[in-house]
RODO-2510 file (C-alpha; in nm, 4 decimals, decimal comma):
residues 73
     n   res          X          Y          Z
     1     x     6,9693    16,8637    20,3794
     2     x     7,2823    16,6480    20,3644
     3     x     7,3043    16,3173    20,5450
     4     x     7,6080    16,2403    20,7607
     5     x     7,7098    15,9626    20,5198
     6     x     7,6899    16,1970    20,2212
     7     x     7,9014    16,4535    20,4059
     8     x     8,1607    16,1878    20,4867
     9     x     8,1714    16,0697    20,1229
    10     x     8,2137    16,4277    20,0039
    11     x     8,5031    16,4681    20,2460
    12     x     8,6536    16,1361    20,1355
    13     x     8,6465    16,2304    19,7672
    14     x     8,9469    16,4524    19,8449
    15     x     9,1313    16,1370    19,9557
    16     x     9,3275    15,9863    19,6614
    17     x     9,2897    15,6328    19,8003
    18     x     8,9105    15,6668    19,8252
    19     x     8,9021    15,8132    19,4728
    20     x     9,1006    15,5148    19,3437
    21     x     8,8649    15,2707    19,5160
    22     x     8,5604    15,4511    19,3767
    23     x     8,6990    15,4509    19,0227
    24     x     8,7961    15,0836    19,0423
    25     x     8,4509    14,9952    19,1798
    26     x     8,2858    15,1792    18,8891
    27     x     8,5143    15,0009    18,6415
    28     x     8,4186    14,6587    18,7799
    29     x     8,0510    14,7578    18,7757
    30     x     8,0779    14,8519    18,4068
    31     x     8,2441    14,5199    18,3235
    32     x     7,9713    14,3353    18,5132
    33     x     7,7048    14,5295    18,3245
    34     x     7,8584    14,4135    17,9972
    35     x     7,8471    14,0517    18,1109
    36     x     7,4943    14,0666    18,2475
    37     x     7,3707    14,2189    17,9206
    38     x     7,4468    13,8887    17,7485
    39     x     7,1744    13,6275    17,7214
    40     x     7,4164    13,3421    17,7702
    41     x     7,7505    13,3304    17,9511
    42     x     8,0204    13,0823    17,8706
    43     x     8,1815    12,8971    18,1571
    44     x     8,4772    13,1371    18,1430
    45     x     8,2438    13,4383    18,1482
    46     x     8,0605    13,2946    18,4503
    47     x     8,3937    13,2604    18,6303
    48     x     8,4831    13,6181    18,5351
    49     x     8,1432    13,7402    18,6579
    50     x     8,2010    13,5758    18,9966
    51     x     8,5544    13,7174    19,0173
    52     x     8,4355    14,0697    18,9352
    53     x     8,1552    14,0502    19,1930
    54     x     8,4054    13,9499    19,4615
    55     x     8,6485    14,2265    19,3655
    56     x     8,3695    14,4840    19,3604
    57     x     8,2469    14,3719    19,7022
    58     x     8,5998    14,3873    19,8470
    59     x     8,6345    14,7449    19,7217
    60     x     8,2971    14,8364    19,8693
    61     x     8,4112    14,6954    20,2047
    62     x     8,7338    14,8981    20,1883
    63     x     8,5364    15,2124    20,1064
    64     x     8,3009    15,1455    20,3996
    65     x     8,5982    15,1059    20,6342
    66     x     8,7365    15,4429    20,5211
    67     x     8,3917    15,5970    20,5749
    68     x     8,3766    15,4549    20,9275
    69     x     8,7266    15,5820    21,0103
    70     x     8,6420    15,9275    20,8773
    71     x     8,3067    15,9366    21,0540
    72     x     8,4562    15,8423    21,3891
    73     x     8,7466    16,0852    21,3594
***
């Protein structure tokens, strides 16, 4: 049985903007995984980690807004 959110995401995957956001989010997640795999981060790497987390969160917010718009349509 499919949840309403899953159905909305499936529908949104046909949307090029949502696809772009999803791909960018995955890219940032991969970069973050590389940083968190290190035992020690330099100051520059810590700054980059914070920047990537903020970018990833912004994309997640944009994706959630698209989901809400699609779900209420």
